[in-house]
Each structure stands twice: as structure tokens, then as C-alpha cells.
N, C-alpha and C positions, 0 to 999 in steps of 0.2 A: 965342482960345486954340487952337482946333482947327487953325487955319492956321499959327500960330507954331510949334507943336511940330514939325511936319515940317521947317520952315525952320531951326529950331534944331539939329535933328539933322543936317541936311544941312550946316549951317555947321560944326558940330563935326567932322563927317567930313572936310570939305574942309580945315579947319584942321589936323586930325590928319595928313592926307596931306601938307600943306605942310611940317609939322615933320619927317615921315619923309623927305621929299625932301631937305630941307636936311641932315638927319643922314647920309643916304646919300651926298650930294654931298661932305660933309666926309670920310667914310671910304671913298670909292670906291677900289676896287683898281686897280692899274695895268693898262692894257690888255694882254690876252694876246698873247704873242709866238708866232708860228708857228715851231715847231722846225725847224731845218735838217734836210734829208734825211740828211746825213752823220751828224748827232748821233743821229737815230733808228736808223739802220743800226748805228751803233757800240753803242748801248744794247741793241738786239736781239741783236747778235752776242755781247755779254757775257753776256746772259741764257741763251744756248744753251750756253755753256761750262760744263763740269762737271769734277769731279776726273778722270773718265775721259778726256775730250778733252784736258785739260792734260797728263796722263801720256802719252797717245799722241803729242802734239805734241813733248814732250821726248824720247821714246824713239825716234821714227821715224828721225832722222838716223844713229843708231848701229846700225840693223838692216841686215844684208847677206844677199845670196843667194850660196850657196856652190856653185860649179860644179866638178865633179870628173871627171877621167879616171882610171880605175883598172884593175887587173888582177884578174880573177875566175878561180878554179880550178874547173873543172866536170868532173865524171865523166860520160862519155858511154858508151853501150852500143855495142859493136861490131856493125855490121850483119850480120856473119857469126856472131854469137854462137850462134844456134840451130843452125847447122851444126856448130860446134865443141863443142856441148854433148853430142854423141855420146861415150860413154865412151872409145871407141877414140882419137878425135882429142883429147879433153880432156887426156889424159896428156901430149900434146905441145904443145898450144896453149891451155892453161888460162888463160894470161895475156892472151888476146885477148878475153875476155868483156867487159871494159870498160877504159877508159883515161881518164886525167886530162889535160885540155887547158887551156891558159890563153887567155883571150879578154879583149879590151879592152872595158870597159863605161863608160857615162857615168851620172853620178848628180848629182842636184840636191837641195840642202837649204837650210837657213837657219842663221844665226849672228848674233852681236852683238859689237860692239867693246867690249873690257873695259878698255882703257887708251888714252890719246891717242897713244902711240907705235906702235899698230897690232896689239896682241894681240887675237885673235878666238877666241871659244868656239863650238864646234859639237859634233855627236855623232860618236863613233867610227864608227858605222855609216854616216855620211855621208862622212867623209874619211879613215878609218883605213887604207884600202888604196890611197890615191891615189898616182898617179905624177905627176899635174899638177893643181894647184888654182888657181882664180881666184875672186875675190870681187867682186860688183857692189854698188855703193852706191846709195842712193836718188837721189843727184844725177846719176846716169848714168855715174859713173866705174867702171872695172873694173881691178883690180890683181891681179897674180900673188901667190900666197900660198905660204908655206913651212909644212910640217907640223912643228911644234916637238916634239910628242909626242902620244901617244894612249894611252888605257886602255880596253881592251875590257870589262873587268868592270863598270866604272861607266858605260861608253858616253859618255865625254867625250874630246874632242880639242881641242888648242890649236894655232891657226894664227898666222902673223905676216906682216903686210904692211909695206912701207916707204913710208909716205906722205910727200908733200912738206911737209905741215904737220900740226899736231896734229889728231887726229880727234875728233869727238863720241863719247862713250862712256857706258856705263851702269855703275852701281854695283850690286854684290851686296848684298842686304839683310843687315843685321846680326843681325836676330832669327833664332833657330834655327828657329822654326816660324811659319808664317802663321796667321791666324785663320780657322777654318772658317766659311764664309759670307761672307767679305770679297770685294769685287769684284776680279777679276783680268783681265788682258788678254793674249791670245796674239798675237804678231806674227811674221810670216814670209812665206814664198813658197810657198803650197800648190801642189803639182803643177808647180812651176817655171813658172808661167804669166806672171809679171811680173818678169823680171830687170831690174836697173838701174832700178828704179822703187820708189815708196813701198810699204812692206809692206802685206799684207792684215791687217786688224785684226778679231779676234773677242773677244767679251766674255762672261764668265761669273763664277762664284764658285769659291772653294776648296770642293770637295765633301767632301774628307776629307784627313787627313794620316797619315803613318806606314803607308801601304799597302805590303805586301810581295807582289811578284809571283813566280811560279815562275821558277826559273833557266832561261834560254832555252837552246835547243839549241846555240847558238854560244858559250855561256859567259858571257853577260851576266847580271849580278846586279842586279835592280831591287828594292832594299830601301828602306824608309822614304820612299816616293815621295809626291809631292803629287798628289792626284786633283782634276781640274777638269772642269766641263761646258763650258768654252770650246771652241769647235769647233777641232779639230786634225786635219789631214789629211797625207797623204804630201807631203813637201816642207816642212812646218812643222818637221820634226825639226831640232833644234839652235837654233831660235829661242827667245827669252826668254818666260817667263811673268812678267808685270810687275804689281805692285800699284798702287793708286791714287796712290802717292807717286812712281811712276816707277822704283821699285827692282826689280831682278831677284830674284824669290823662287825661281825654278827654271828649268831648261832643258827645254823640251818634247821628249819622247823617244819615247813609246809611246802607243798607243791600244788599247782593247779594241773589237773589231769583228768581226761575223760576215760582213759584206759587203765589208770593206776600206775603207769610208768612215767618217766620224765619226758616232758615235751618242751623243756627249756624255759619253764616259768616256775621258778622256785623262790621261796621267801625266807628271810632270816631276821631274827629279832636283833635290832641294832645294839651295838656294844654299850652305848650310853645307858640304855634301859637294863641290859644285863648287869652292868656294874652296880646299879642301885639295888636291883633285886638280890644279887649275890651278897652284898653288904648286909642287907636286912636278914637274909636267911642265915648268914654266918653269925649274926648277933642274937637273933631271937628264934630262929628255926621256922619262921613264918613271915608273911607279909601282912601288915595290919591294914585290913580293909573294912574295919568296923565303922563305916561312914554313917554320919547322921547330918542331914541338911535341913530337914523340915519342909522340903519342897514336895508338893504332890502335883504331878503334871500328866499331860497326855500329848499325843502327837497332834500337830496342826494338820487338819484336813482341809479339803477345798472349801467345804461349808464354813469352817471356822475362819479360814483366810478371807472369804468374802464378807463375813459378818464383822470382822475386825479391820477390814480394809488393809490387809497385809500385802506387801509387794510380792511375796513369794509364798508358795505352799511348803513351808518347812519351819522347823523350830519346835519348841516345847511350850505348850500353853499351861500356865499354872492354874490349877483348879482351886488350890487351897494352900495356905502357909500356916504351919503349926505355930501356935502362940509360944513365945519364949524360946523359939528355935534359932539356930544360926541364920536361917533364911530371913526370919523376921528382923533380927538384929542388923542384917545387911540391907534391909529396906525393900525386900521383895513384897509384891502385892498380888492378890488373885487377879487373873486375866493379863498379867505380864506374859510376854512371849520371849523365851530365851533363844537367841539366834547365834550366839558365839560364846565360846569358853576359852579364855586366854588367847584370843585372837584367831581361834580356829572355828570354822563354821560348824554349827550344830544342826543336823537335818531332822532328827526325831528324838524320842525319849531314849531309845536304845543307844543312839549315838552319843547323847549327853552322858549316860551312865558309863559308857566305854571310855570316853575322854576323862571322866572323873577318876577312873582307875589309874591314871598316870600320877595321881596325887595321893596324899596321905592325910589322915586326921591331923588337924593343926595347921595344914597348909592354907594359904590365902590365895583364892583364885578370882580373877576378874571375869564377870559375865556381862555380855552385852544384851540388853533387853529392849523390846519395843513396848512402849506404854502409851496408849492413846495416840498412836501414830508417830510418836517421837522416840528416838533412840536414847538410852541411858546406859551408863556403866556402873555396875554394882560390884562390890568386893565381898565375897563370901568366905568366911573362915570355916573350913570343914570341921564339923564336930565329930564326936566319937559316940557310937551307939553303946549304951551301958547294958550290961547283962549279956 
């Protein structure tokens, strides 16, 4: 019995192994196939693609480099200015202290095709003073462009080329505001380094919306801007800021920088504003800003706020209202204080004018005013300055 027990156990084990072998033989999987190298590469390539790479691929053919020759007016100091500053000579030669000269300058920026027939959007500060414009495409082509119209206030310009065939183009986003935090892509030609080549791509997020910058010295009004940390440098101006769907949510226009280079604070004109400006430029070649309201005002100071018992030191105090003007028809009176326009706070006179630039002659805007300590809502129909 002592010898049979191990033999029995061994036999059972062997029998069990034979049964397993037959079971495995019946259910044996098909032999593995070595995957073709092309299939592996294709699968890896697909795994590397993201919404960002797909948006870049779709947008790239419509990005252009804008090359401009223009005329710049420069005031220069006369080398004899110190000599003629003598009071005796100044009475005869005072006009020699400085003079204005015109010189030809070259500028490079970016832009994007907005329609298959060749309309192109860029910045006014890129092409607004151009005497000659050419645009270079990623496929190596360069075409002469015509300046259809430009608007200094919004810093948008519209160009036109005459292509032999329909051009790839980008669509402006339909949503009024992008989502803060969503991925965005800036495309363009920074520093003019790569003309007639695929654009440089930088990626970031929408850092903020509705940013208002101070009015620039040359009269540009940057209101309701999109802020992004996607790297934007000189030469990117006029290029698109694109979302992950490949839609243009804004036109890259300005940066905040103490060094002149990108520090991750860039600003783009929102698509909704671009759409309206482009439609006007295409229709008339300019934006009608011949405003007439009949309002004559000044900034509210601390002294004015105390005298009128105002809750805050902000707003526009009306000194006078023109007789027969749109302002009089709307019911404005001297000493009214305008504190809001279409629901947006008004801090001072410059702020009021900047907000008015979002509208056109004929538009009706609601103004919140303080009169004798009480708030009132007045509707002003913006008039047109004749002559």
C-alpha cells in the first residue's frame, strides 16, 4: 500500500495533465501574427494626435505672412536747433527747431484667410499705412494684396488677394465669448523669421475675457479683449487665436511686456467684434465713426463727487447739452452724471468714448445716469456728425 499510493497519485497527475492537454489542444488560440511595421506606425501616429494637432493641421493652410512697405511720418530735430534757440534768432527761425519727414519703412506681420475668394484679416498697425502689401502662404506662394479697408480704433484691417483657385480659409467662432481655461492656439510668423513657410504654433489657454486696456497714444481702443498665455511676439500681430475646434476666437493684437518679448500676457480682439468690423470694411472700406451726441462732459473728481453727494468718484459729469441734439431728445440735462452705458460701468470720459466706439450712428444705447441723487435710465440714439 505504501508503494501504490505514490503510484496512484502520479497516475492521477499524469491523467489530469493529459486531460488538460487535450482541452488546451481543442481550445488553442490561433498563432499570433507579427503586426506589419506600417500598421504599428499608423497606430502610433493616431495615438499622438490630439484636438490641438488636428486644429493646427486644419488651420495651417490658411495662415499667411503679411509683408508691408509703408510710409512713416517722423518728426526730427534740426541739428542747428541749439543755435537758433537764442531768443534773437528764434523770432526769425523758430520753425527750424524740428521738422516732419516721410520715410519708407518695412513691416512684417501675420494674417489669415477668411474666405475662399481671398479676403484676409490682419491688424491695422501691420498694414494700415501700407503703400504695397504682399502675402506669403505656407505652400510657398506669394501674392500681391490690396488694402480693402482699415480701422485704427479696433486695430483691424482687411486685405484682398486674387487667387487662381479657392483658398483654404478659417471660420470665425459663433460664440460671443470663449471659455476661460479652454485650450487655444496662436499661429503666425514671429519676428518675420519664416515667410512662405508653415506658421509657428504656440499653445496656451484663455486666461481671461473682457479685458479693457488703456487707450493707446495713437488712438487704438482695446476693449473686451481676450487674454491668453499662448506665446505672442512681434510678427504674430494679425494672426489668429484658434480654439480646439479650429475656429478663430480672436485676432492676436497686443502683448504686455516690460522687455518687448512675450511674458505670457497676450491679447486678442474677439471674433464677434472682428466679424462686425470686417463686414463694414468689406461693404464701405471704413468704419463709420462720425458720432454726434450733443453731450459735453468731464471726469468726475473727488471735489465734484463731494459737491453732488455721489457714492463713488467715477462717471462723466455733463456740463452742457446741445439744443436740438440727440442728447436733448433723450432727456439728458446739465449736471447729470453718466455712470453706465448698456449695463457696463463708465469710469471717466475716456472710458465713455471708448465704450461708445462699440456702436454706430443710428444705434440706440441705454445710459444710466444719476440726477439729484436718484438713478435714471435714458435711451440715446447716436446721431451722425455732418460735414
